[in-house]
HTML snippet that shows the backbone in 3Dmol.js (N, CA, C, O; Angstrom):
<script src="https://3Dmol.org/build/3Dmol-min.js"></script>
<div id="view" style="width:600px;height:400px;position:relative"></div>
<script>
const pdb = `
ATOM      1  N   MET A   1      42.250 -21.449 -15.606  1.00  0.00           N
ATOM      2  CA  MET A   1      41.234 -20.299 -15.612  1.00  0.00           C
ATOM      3  C   MET A   1      40.418 -20.305 -14.759  1.00  0.00           C
ATOM      4  O   MET A   1      39.595 -21.219 -14.799  1.00  0.00           O
ATOM      5  N   HIS A   2      40.348 -19.522 -13.909  1.00  0.00           N
ATOM      6  CA  HIS A   2      39.200 -19.010 -13.272  1.00  0.00           C
ATOM      7  C   HIS A   2      38.335 -18.568 -13.586  1.00  0.00           C
ATOM      8  O   HIS A   2      37.251 -19.058 -13.270  1.00  0.00           O
ATOM      9  N   GLY A   3      38.428 -17.403 -14.376  1.00  0.00           N
ATOM     10  CA  GLY A   3      36.987 -16.996 -14.851  1.00  0.00           C
ATOM     11  C   GLY A   3      35.978 -17.805 -15.446  1.00  0.00           C
ATOM     12  O   GLY A   3      34.849 -17.317 -15.394  1.00  0.00           O
ATOM     13  N   GLY A   4      36.102 -19.044 -16.061  1.00  0.00           N
ATOM     14  CA  GLY A   4      35.356 -19.825 -16.551  1.00  0.00           C
ATOM     15  C   GLY A   4      34.724 -19.069 -17.907  1.00  0.00           C
ATOM     16  O   GLY A   4      35.438 -18.213 -18.431  1.00  0.00           O
ATOM     17  N   CYS A   5      33.836 -19.259 -18.304  1.00  0.00           N
ATOM     18  CA  CYS A   5      33.024 -18.830 -19.541  1.00  0.00           C
ATOM     19  C   CYS A   5      32.984 -17.152 -19.731  1.00  0.00           C
ATOM     20  O   CYS A   5      32.942 -16.629 -20.845  1.00  0.00           O
ATOM     21  N   ARG A   6      32.999 -16.549 -18.724  1.00  0.00           N
ATOM     22  CA  ARG A   6      33.303 -15.070 -18.494  1.00  0.00           C
ATOM     23  C   ARG A   6      34.079 -14.347 -19.487  1.00  0.00           C
ATOM     24  O   ARG A   6      33.892 -13.516 -20.375  1.00  0.00           O
ATOM     25  N   SER A   7      35.544 -15.368 -18.685  1.00  0.00           N
ATOM     26  CA  SER A   7      36.715 -14.835 -19.761  1.00  0.00           C
ATOM     27  C   SER A   7      36.868 -14.661 -21.173  1.00  0.00           C
ATOM     28  O   SER A   7      37.373 -13.831 -21.930  1.00  0.00           O
ATOM     29  N   LYS A   8      36.279 -15.692 -21.248  1.00  0.00           N
ATOM     30  CA  LYS A   8      36.089 -16.208 -22.735  1.00  0.00           C
ATOM     31  C   LYS A   8      35.446 -15.109 -23.837  1.00  0.00           C
ATOM     32  O   LYS A   8      35.891 -14.607 -24.869  1.00  0.00           O
ATOM     33  N   VAL A   9      34.018 -14.971 -23.012  1.00  0.00           N
ATOM     34  CA  VAL A   9      32.858 -14.230 -23.841  1.00  0.00           C
ATOM     35  C   VAL A   9      32.953 -12.613 -24.042  1.00  0.00           C
ATOM     36  O   VAL A   9      32.572 -11.869 -24.945  1.00  0.00           O
ATOM     37  N   GLY A  10      33.717 -12.368 -22.640  1.00  0.00           N
ATOM     38  CA  GLY A  10      33.777 -10.937 -22.878  1.00  0.00           C
ATOM     39  C   GLY A  10      33.207  -9.960 -21.625  1.00  0.00           C
ATOM     40  O   GLY A  10      32.831 -10.421 -20.547  1.00  0.00           O
ATOM     41  N   SER A  11      33.214  -8.339 -22.009  1.00  0.00           N
ATOM     42  CA  SER A  11      32.569  -7.703 -21.741  1.00  0.00           C
ATOM     43  C   SER A  11      30.972  -7.472 -21.624  1.00  0.00           C
ATOM     44  O   SER A  11      30.332  -6.871 -20.762  1.00  0.00           O
ATOM     45  N   GLY A  12      30.528  -8.192 -22.849  1.00  0.00           N
ATOM     46  CA  GLY A  12      29.260  -8.185 -23.283  1.00  0.00           C
ATOM     47  C   GLY A  12      28.392  -8.926 -21.936  1.00  0.00           C
ATOM     48  O   GLY A  12      27.249  -8.578 -21.639  1.00  0.00           O
ATOM     49  N   ASP A  13      28.921  -9.663 -21.429  1.00  0.00           N
ATOM     50  CA  ASP A  13      28.663 -10.830 -20.136  1.00  0.00           C
ATOM     51  C   ASP A  13      28.302  -9.746 -19.251  1.00  0.00           C
ATOM     52  O   ASP A  13      27.150  -9.627 -18.834  1.00  0.00           O
ATOM     53  N   MET A  14      29.417  -8.795 -18.887  1.00  0.00           N
ATOM     54  CA  MET A  14      28.925  -7.813 -17.783  1.00  0.00           C
ATOM     55  C   MET A  14      27.594  -7.102 -17.884  1.00  0.00           C
ATOM     56  O   MET A  14      26.601  -7.344 -17.197  1.00  0.00           O
ATOM     57  N   THR A  15      27.695  -6.322 -18.698  1.00  0.00           N
ATOM     58  CA  THR A  15      26.802  -5.929 -19.374  1.00  0.00           C
ATOM     59  C   THR A  15      25.181  -6.230 -19.439  1.00  0.00           C
ATOM     60  O   THR A  15      24.273  -5.452 -19.145  1.00  0.00           O
ATOM     61  N   ILE A  16      25.096  -7.439 -19.860  1.00  0.00           N
ATOM     62  CA  ILE A  16      23.979  -8.420 -19.549  1.00  0.00           C
ATOM     63  C   ILE A  16      23.576  -8.800 -17.961  1.00  0.00           C
ATOM     64  O   ILE A  16      22.446  -8.919 -17.486  1.00  0.00           O
ATOM     65  N   GLU A  17      24.741  -8.936 -17.372  1.00  0.00           N
ATOM     66  CA  GLU A  17      24.184  -8.976 -15.697  1.00  0.00           C
ATOM     67  C   GLU A  17      24.084  -8.034 -15.288  1.00  0.00           C
ATOM     68  O   GLU A  17      23.019  -7.818 -14.708  1.00  0.00           O
ATOM     69  N   VAL A  18      24.904  -7.146 -15.330  1.00  0.00           N
ATOM     70  CA  VAL A  18      23.987  -5.657 -15.046  1.00  0.00           C
ATOM     71  C   VAL A  18      22.675  -5.064 -15.409  1.00  0.00           C
ATOM     72  O   VAL A  18      21.967  -4.502 -14.572  1.00  0.00           O
ATOM     73  N   GLU A  19      22.430  -5.160 -16.358  1.00  0.00           N
ATOM     74  CA  GLU A  19      21.091  -5.318 -16.721  1.00  0.00           C
ATOM     75  C   GLU A  19      19.663  -6.284 -16.248  1.00  0.00           C
ATOM     76  O   GLU A  19      18.458  -6.036 -16.264  1.00  0.00           O
ATOM     77  N   ILE A  20      20.449  -7.452 -15.845  1.00  0.00           N
ATOM     78  CA  ILE A  20      19.468  -8.211 -15.356  1.00  0.00           C
ATOM     79  C   ILE A  20      19.427  -7.694 -13.585  1.00  0.00           C
ATOM     80  O   ILE A  20      18.419  -7.723 -12.879  1.00  0.00           O
ATOM     81  N   ARG A  21      20.640  -7.294 -13.210  1.00  0.00           N
ATOM     82  CA  ARG A  21      20.331  -6.847 -11.724  1.00  0.00           C
ATOM     83  C   ARG A  21      19.569  -5.781 -11.706  1.00  0.00           C
ATOM     84  O   ARG A  21      18.852  -5.715 -10.707  1.00  0.00           O
ATOM     85  N   GLU A  22      19.447  -4.734 -12.623  1.00  0.00           N
ATOM     86  CA  GLU A  22      18.701  -3.550 -12.345  1.00  0.00           C
ATOM     87  C   GLU A  22      17.526  -4.172 -12.680  1.00  0.00           C
ATOM     88  O   GLU A  22      16.670  -3.841 -11.860  1.00  0.00           O
ATOM     89  N   ILE A  23      16.921  -5.215 -13.830  1.00  0.00           N
ATOM     90  CA  ILE A  23      15.565  -5.076 -13.454  1.00  0.00           C
ATOM     91  C   ILE A  23      15.062  -5.871 -12.575  1.00  0.00           C
ATOM     92  O   ILE A  23      13.937  -5.593 -12.161  1.00  0.00           O
ATOM     93  N   LYS A  24      15.767  -7.103 -12.038  1.00  0.00           N
ATOM     94  CA  LYS A  24      15.355  -7.404 -10.839  1.00  0.00           C
ATOM     95  C   LYS A  24      15.227  -6.590  -9.792  1.00  0.00           C
ATOM     96  O   LYS A  24      14.384  -6.835  -8.929  1.00  0.00           O
ATOM     97  N   GLU A  25      16.247  -5.239  -9.697  1.00  0.00           N
ATOM     98  CA  GLU A  25      16.142  -4.185  -8.580  1.00  0.00           C
ATOM     99  C   GLU A  25      14.570  -3.496  -8.710  1.00  0.00           C
ATOM    100  O   GLU A  25      13.782  -3.247  -7.797  1.00  0.00           O
ATOM    101  N   MET A  26      14.408  -3.276 -10.249  1.00  0.00           N
ATOM    102  CA  MET A  26      12.923  -2.822 -10.748  1.00  0.00           C
ATOM    103  C   MET A  26      11.746  -3.429 -10.439  1.00  0.00           C
ATOM    104  O   MET A  26      10.679  -2.890 -10.143  1.00  0.00           O
ATOM    105  N   LEU A  27      12.031  -4.695 -10.534  1.00  0.00           N
ATOM    106  CA  LEU A  27      10.819  -6.031 -10.041  1.00  0.00           C
ATOM    107  C   LEU A  27      10.469  -5.847  -8.264  1.00  0.00           C
ATOM    108  O   LEU A  27       9.367  -5.881  -7.717  1.00  0.00           O
ATOM    109  N   ASP A  28      11.414  -5.709  -7.834  1.00  0.00           N
ATOM    110  CA  ASP A  28      11.710  -5.779  -6.270  1.00  0.00           C
ATOM    111  C   ASP A  28      10.814  -4.216  -6.080  1.00  0.00           C
ATOM    112  O   ASP A  28       9.900  -4.276  -5.257  1.00  0.00           O
ATOM    113  N   GLU A  29      10.984  -3.104  -6.652  1.00  0.00           N
ATOM    114  CA  GLU A  29      10.535  -2.008  -6.092  1.00  0.00           C
ATOM    115  C   GLU A  29       9.200  -2.176  -6.475  1.00  0.00           C
ATOM    116  O   GLU A  29       8.389  -1.894  -5.593  1.00  0.00           O
ATOM    117  N   LEU A  30       8.687  -2.606  -7.684  1.00  0.00           N
ATOM    118  CA  LEU A  30       7.394  -2.743  -8.209  1.00  0.00           C
ATOM    119  C   LEU A  30       6.323  -3.404  -7.503  1.00  0.00           C
ATOM    120  O   LEU A  30       5.165  -3.014  -7.345  1.00  0.00           O
ATOM    121  N   SER A  31       7.051  -4.784  -6.981  1.00  0.00           N
ATOM    122  CA  SER A  31       6.446  -5.598  -6.253  1.00  0.00           C
ATOM    123  C   SER A  31       5.747  -4.996  -4.350  1.00  0.00           C
ATOM    124  O   SER A  31       4.723  -5.177  -3.692  1.00  0.00           O
ATOM    125  N   ARG A  32       7.157  -4.201  -4.165  1.00  0.00           N
ATOM    126  CA  ARG A  32       6.812  -3.705  -3.168  1.00  0.00           C
ATOM    127  C   ARG A  32       5.869  -2.176  -3.221  1.00  0.00           C
ATOM    128  O   ARG A  32       5.589  -1.725  -2.110  1.00  0.00           O
ATOM    129  N   LYS A  33       5.555  -1.665  -4.000  1.00  0.00           N
ATOM    130  CA  LYS A  33       4.817  -0.873  -4.796  1.00  0.00           C
ATOM    131  C   LYS A  33       2.981  -1.486  -4.682  1.00  0.00           C
ATOM    132  O   LYS A  33       2.010  -0.983  -4.117  1.00  0.00           O
ATOM    133  N   ILE A  34       3.113  -2.619  -5.408  1.00  0.00           N
ATOM    134  CA  ILE A  34       2.105  -3.467  -5.848  1.00  0.00           C
ATOM    135  C   ILE A  34       1.458  -3.872  -4.197  1.00  0.00           C
ATOM    136  O   ILE A  34       0.249  -3.955  -3.985  1.00  0.00           O
ATOM    137  N   ASP A  35       2.471  -4.084  -3.176  1.00  0.00           N
ATOM    138  CA  ASP A  35       1.882  -4.603  -1.825  1.00  0.00           C
ATOM    139  C   ASP A  35       1.471  -3.403  -0.971  1.00  0.00           C
ATOM    140  O   ASP A  35       0.432  -3.472  -0.315  1.00  0.00           O
ATOM    141  N   MET A  36       2.152  -2.424  -0.948  1.00  0.00           N
ATOM    142  CA  MET A  36       1.390  -1.006  -0.702  1.00  0.00           C
ATOM    143  C   MET A  36      -0.106  -0.960  -0.947  1.00  0.00           C
ATOM    144  O   MET A  36      -0.932  -1.137  -0.052  1.00  0.00           O
ATOM    145  N   LEU A  37      -0.475  -0.652  -2.518  1.00  0.00           N
ATOM    146  CA  LEU A  37      -1.129  -0.533  -2.821  1.00  0.00           C
ATOM    147  C   LEU A  37      -2.489  -1.713  -2.611  1.00  0.00           C
ATOM    148  O   LEU A  37      -3.674  -1.379  -2.628  1.00  0.00           O
ATOM    149  N   VAL A  38      -2.041  -2.971  -2.438  1.00  0.00           N
ATOM    150  CA  VAL A  38      -3.284  -3.973  -2.116  1.00  0.00           C
ATOM    151  C   VAL A  38      -3.180  -3.400  -0.259  1.00  0.00           C
ATOM    152  O   VAL A  38      -4.147  -3.211   0.480  1.00  0.00           O
ATOM    153  N   GLN A  39      -2.047  -3.272   0.012  1.00  0.00           N
ATOM    154  CA  GLN A  39      -2.741  -2.754   1.812  1.00  0.00           C
ATOM    155  C   GLN A  39      -3.527  -1.799   1.826  1.00  0.00           C
ATOM    156  O   GLN A  39      -4.595  -1.754   2.437  1.00  0.00           O
ATOM    157  N   ASP A  40      -2.947  -0.791   1.008  1.00  0.00           N
ATOM    158  CA  ASP A  40      -4.144   0.598   1.553  1.00  0.00           C
ATOM    159  C   ASP A  40      -5.184   0.299   0.822  1.00  0.00           C
ATOM    160  O   ASP A  40      -6.072   0.736   1.554  1.00  0.00           O
ATOM    161  N   ARG A  41      -5.872  -0.254  -0.358  1.00  0.00           N
ATOM    162  CA  ARG A  41      -7.026  -0.662  -1.059  1.00  0.00           C
ATOM    163  C   ARG A  41      -7.890  -2.211   0.333  1.00  0.00           C
ATOM    164  O   ARG A  41      -9.057  -2.603   0.342  1.00  0.00           O
ATOM    165  N   GLU A  42      -6.851  -2.618   1.154  1.00  0.00           N
ATOM    166  CA  GLU A  42      -7.878  -3.537   2.204  1.00  0.00           C
ATOM    167  C   GLU A  42      -8.097  -2.625   3.060  1.00  0.00           C
ATOM    168  O   GLU A  42      -9.270  -2.413   3.369  1.00  0.00           O
ATOM    169  N   THR A  43      -7.149  -1.926   3.605  1.00  0.00           N
ATOM    170  CA  THR A  43      -7.648  -0.945   4.752  1.00  0.00           C
ATOM    171  C   THR A  43      -8.756  -0.066   4.432  1.00  0.00           C
ATOM    172  O   THR A  43      -9.689   0.091   5.219  1.00  0.00           O
ATOM    173  N   LEU A  44      -8.687   0.531   3.273  1.00  0.00           N
ATOM    174  CA  LEU A  44      -9.865   1.336   2.847  1.00  0.00           C
ATOM    175  C   LEU A  44     -11.382   0.399   2.886  1.00  0.00           C
ATOM    176  O   LEU A  44     -12.455   0.719   3.397  1.00  0.00           O
ATOM    177  N   ALA A  45     -11.046  -0.721   2.226  1.00  0.00           N
ATOM    178  CA  ALA A  45     -12.395  -1.845   2.815  1.00  0.00           C
ATOM    179  C   ALA A  45     -13.091  -1.922   4.068  1.00  0.00           C
ATOM    180  O   ALA A  45     -14.244  -1.592   4.344  1.00  0.00           O
ATOM    181  N   MET A  46     -12.134  -2.443   4.813  1.00  0.00           N
ATOM    182  CA  MET A  46     -12.301  -2.108   5.760  1.00  0.00           C
ATOM    183  C   MET A  46     -12.967  -1.051   6.621  1.00  0.00           C
ATOM    184  O   MET A  46     -13.706  -1.220   7.591  1.00  0.00           O
ATOM    185  N   MET A  47     -12.487   0.245   5.976  1.00  0.00           N
ATOM    186  CA  MET A  47     -13.227   1.534   6.774  1.00  0.00           C
ATOM    187  C   MET A  47     -14.499   1.302   6.118  1.00  0.00           C
ATOM    188  O   MET A  47     -15.439   0.786   6.723  1.00  0.00           O
ATOM    189  N   VAL A  48     -14.571   1.678   4.855  1.00  0.00           N
ATOM    190  CA  VAL A  48     -15.958   1.470   4.272  1.00  0.00           C
ATOM    191  C   VAL A  48     -17.245   0.369   5.104  1.00  0.00           C
ATOM    192  O   VAL A  48     -18.391   0.729   5.373  1.00  0.00           O
ATOM    193  N   THR A  49     -16.776  -0.703   5.321  1.00  0.00           N
ATOM    194  CA  THR A  49     -17.356  -1.672   5.690  1.00  0.00           C
ATOM    195  C   THR A  49     -17.812  -1.431   7.446  1.00  0.00           C
ATOM    196  O   THR A  49     -18.878  -1.870   7.878  1.00  0.00           O
ATOM    197  N   SER A  50     -16.901  -0.735   8.248  1.00  0.00           N
ATOM    198  CA  SER A  50     -17.059  -0.273   9.205  1.00  0.00           C
ATOM    199  C   SER A  50     -17.795   1.084   9.264  1.00  0.00           C
ATOM    200  O   SER A  50     -18.569   1.286  10.200  1.00  0.00           O
ATOM    201  N   GLN A  51     -17.660   1.727   8.615  1.00  0.00           N
ATOM    202  CA  GLN A  51     -18.799   3.040   8.575  1.00  0.00           C
ATOM    203  C   GLN A  51     -20.270   2.727   8.405  1.00  0.00           C
ATOM    204  O   GLN A  51     -21.128   3.152   9.180  1.00  0.00           O
ATOM    205  N   GLN A  52     -20.592   1.749   7.059  1.00  0.00           N
ATOM    206  CA  GLN A  52     -21.825   0.819   6.919  1.00  0.00           C
ATOM    207  C   GLN A  52     -22.356   0.425   7.712  1.00  0.00           C
ATOM    208  O   GLN A  52     -23.568   0.577   7.863  1.00  0.00           O
ATOM    209  N   SER A  53     -21.380  -0.402   8.702  1.00  0.00           N
ATOM    210  CA  SER A  53     -22.360  -0.977   9.794  1.00  0.00           C
ATOM    211  C   SER A  53     -22.293  -0.309  11.057  1.00  0.00           C
ATOM    212  O   SER A  53     -22.958  -0.769  11.986  1.00  0.00           O
ATOM    213  N   LEU A  54     -21.378   1.009  11.277  1.00  0.00           N
ATOM    214  CA  LEU A  54     -21.861   1.839  12.224  1.00  0.00           C
ATOM    215  C   LEU A  54     -23.146   2.310  11.758  1.00  0.00           C
ATOM    216  O   LEU A  54     -24.162   2.067  12.410  1.00  0.00           O
ATOM    217  N   LYS A  55     -23.170   2.796  10.957  1.00  0.00           N
ATOM    218  CA  LYS A  55     -24.525   3.916  10.468  1.00  0.00           C
ATOM    219  C   LYS A  55     -25.895   3.051  10.914  1.00  0.00           C
ATOM    220  O   LYS A  55     -26.753   3.690  11.523  1.00  0.00           O
ATOM    221  N   ASP A  56     -26.052   2.150  10.740  1.00  0.00           N
ATOM    222  CA  ASP A  56     -27.399   1.530  10.941  1.00  0.00           C
ATOM    223  C   ASP A  56     -27.413   1.514  12.375  1.00  0.00           C
ATOM    224  O   ASP A  56     -28.406   1.925  12.975  1.00  0.00           O
ATOM    225  N   PHE A  57     -26.366   1.064  13.005  1.00  0.00           N
ATOM    226  CA  PHE A  57     -26.435   1.468  14.539  1.00  0.00           C
ATOM    227  C   PHE A  57     -26.224   2.492  15.132  1.00  0.00           C
ATOM    228  O   PHE A  57     -26.985   2.754  16.064  1.00  0.00           O
ATOM    229  N   LEU A  58     -25.411   3.188  14.892  1.00  0.00           N
ATOM    230  CA  LEU A  58     -25.808   5.050  15.270  1.00  0.00           C
ATOM    231  C   LEU A  58     -27.189   5.473  15.120  1.00  0.00           C
ATOM    232  O   LEU A  58     -27.724   6.152  15.996  1.00  0.00           O
ATOM    233  N   ALA A  59     -27.818   5.104  14.036  1.00  0.00           N
ATOM    234  CA  ALA A  59     -28.983   5.661  13.551  1.00  0.00           C
ATOM    235  C   ALA A  59     -30.160   5.553  14.576  1.00  0.00           C
ATOM    236  O   ALA A  59     -31.163   6.248  14.735  1.00  0.00           O
ATOM    237  N   ASN A  60     -29.735   4.547  15.154  1.00  0.00           N
ATOM    238  CA  ASN A  60     -31.243   3.880  16.409  1.00  0.00           C
ATOM    239  C   ASN A  60     -30.298   4.343  17.517  1.00  0.00           C
ATOM    240  O   ASN A  60     -31.046   4.155  18.477  1.00  0.00           O
ATOM    241  N   GLU A  61     -29.315   4.757  17.973  1.00  0.00           N
ATOM    242  CA  GLU A  61     -28.921   5.656  19.011  1.00  0.00           C
ATOM    243  C   GLU A  61     -29.661   6.745  19.724  1.00  0.00           C
ATOM    244  O   GLU A  61     -30.231   7.605  19.052  1.00  0.00           O
ATOM    245  N   PRO A  62     -29.688   6.766  20.654  1.00  0.00           N
ATOM    246  CA  PRO A  62     -30.144   8.361  21.007  1.00  0.00           C
ATOM    247  C   PRO A  62     -29.331   9.148  20.935  1.00  0.00           C
ATOM    248  O   PRO A  62     -28.207   8.664  20.802  1.00  0.00           O
ATOM    249  N   ASP A  63     -29.409  10.778  20.979  1.00  0.00           N
ATOM    250  CA  ASP A  63     -28.163  11.499  20.656  1.00  0.00           C
ATOM    251  C   ASP A  63     -27.490  11.697  22.295  1.00  0.00           C
ATOM    252  O   ASP A  63     -28.171  11.407  23.278  1.00  0.00           O
ATOM    253  N   LEU A  64     -26.321  12.134  22.395  1.00  0.00           N
ATOM    254  CA  LEU A  64     -25.717  12.392  23.651  1.00  0.00           C
ATOM    255  C   LEU A  64     -26.349  13.884  24.018  1.00  0.00           C
ATOM    256  O   LEU A  64     -26.509  14.329  25.155  1.00  0.00           O
ATOM    257  N   TYR A  65     -26.677  14.562  22.727  1.00  0.00           N
ATOM    258  CA  TYR A  65     -26.669  15.795  23.685  1.00  0.00           C
ATOM    259  C   TYR A  65     -27.841  16.588  22.017  1.00  0.00           C
ATOM    260  O   TYR A  65     -27.787  16.388  20.804  1.00  0.00           O
ATOM    261  N   SER A  66     -28.581  17.315  22.752  1.00  0.00           N
ATOM    262  CA  SER A  66     -29.766  18.066  21.804  1.00  0.00           C
ATOM    263  C   SER A  66     -28.981  18.842  21.285  1.00  0.00           C
ATOM    264  O   SER A  66     -27.870  18.896  21.812  1.00  0.00           O
ATOM    265  N   MET A  67     -29.233  19.685  20.130  1.00  0.00           N
ATOM    266  CA  MET A  67     -29.106  21.040  19.123  1.00  0.00           C
ATOM    267  C   MET A  67     -29.230  21.944  20.605  1.00  0.00           C
ATOM    268  O   MET A  67     -28.167  22.442  20.976  1.00  0.00           O
ATOM    269  N   ARG A  68     -30.158  22.133  21.269  1.00  0.00           N
ATOM    270  CA  ARG A  68     -30.276  23.031  22.247  1.00  0.00           C
ATOM    271  C   ARG A  68     -29.107  22.823  23.373  1.00  0.00           C
ATOM    272  O   ARG A  68     -28.602  23.803  23.919  1.00  0.00           O
ATOM    273  N   ASP A  69     -28.771  21.693  23.638  1.00  0.00           N
ATOM    274  CA  ASP A  69     -27.408  21.611  24.395  1.00  0.00           C
ATOM    275  C   ASP A  69     -25.828  22.089  23.838  1.00  0.00           C
ATOM    276  O   ASP A  69     -24.816  22.394  24.470  1.00  0.00           O
ATOM    277  N   ILE A  70     -26.100  22.007  22.417  1.00  0.00           N
ATOM    278  CA  ILE A  70     -24.951  22.294  22.065  1.00  0.00           C
ATOM    279  C   ILE A  70     -24.727  24.193  21.839  1.00  0.00           C
ATOM    280  O   ILE A  70     -23.815  24.934  22.206  1.00  0.00           O
ATOM    281  N   LYS A  71     -25.983  24.463  21.097  1.00  0.00           N
ATOM    282  CA  LYS A  71     -26.307  25.656  20.713  1.00  0.00           C
ATOM    283  C   LYS A  71     -26.026  26.606  22.080  1.00  0.00           C
ATOM    284  O   LYS A  71     -25.720  27.755  21.760  1.00  0.00           O
ATOM    285  N   VAL A  72     -26.062  26.391  23.406  1.00  0.00           N
ATOM    286  CA  VAL A  72     -25.780  26.890  24.335  1.00  0.00           C
ATOM    287  C   VAL A  72     -24.346  26.492  24.969  1.00  0.00           C
ATOM    288  O   VAL A  72     -23.849  27.398  25.638  1.00  0.00           O
ATOM    289  N   ARG A  73     -23.879  25.752  24.914  1.00  0.00           N
ATOM    290  CA  ARG A  73     -22.383  25.699  25.277  1.00  0.00           C
ATOM    291  C   ARG A  73     -21.476  26.232  24.666  1.00  0.00           C
ATOM    292  O   ARG A  73     -20.435  26.534  25.249  1.00  0.00           O
ATOM    293  N   TYR A  74     -21.751  26.575  22.751  1.00  0.00           N
ATOM    294  CA  TYR A  74     -21.131  27.359  22.411  1.00  0.00           C
ATOM    295  C   TYR A  74     -21.309  28.435  21.911  1.00  0.00           C
ATOM    296  O   TYR A  74     -20.759  28.673  20.836  1.00  0.00           O
ATOM    297  N   ARG A  75     -22.151  29.437  22.553  1.00  0.00           N
ATOM    298  CA  ARG A  75     -22.426  30.769  22.358  1.00  0.00           C
ATOM    299  C   ARG A  75     -21.713  31.556  22.274  1.00  0.00           C
ATOM    300  O   ARG A  75     -22.089  32.715  22.099  1.00  0.00           O
TER     301      ARG A  75
END
`;
const viewer = $3Dmol.createViewer("view");
viewer.addModel(pdb, "pdb");
viewer.setStyle({}, {cartoon: {color: "spectrum"}});
viewer.zoomTo();
viewer.render();
</script>
């Protein structure tokens, strides 16, 4: 006997194996999606932190162009 228990149990075993395989595939897909969401959230957090850090820095920097310069240039 080559099949072992499988040949004795019948087709119910195959159905369970297929369902388990499908569940594993779904879990893999969910895991990938969660990883992407975590990465997106980390990126957003870094962007917010950078924006807050630069806000104070840029507020104290002189403007490169005055409003007068911009009005003359784009008329």
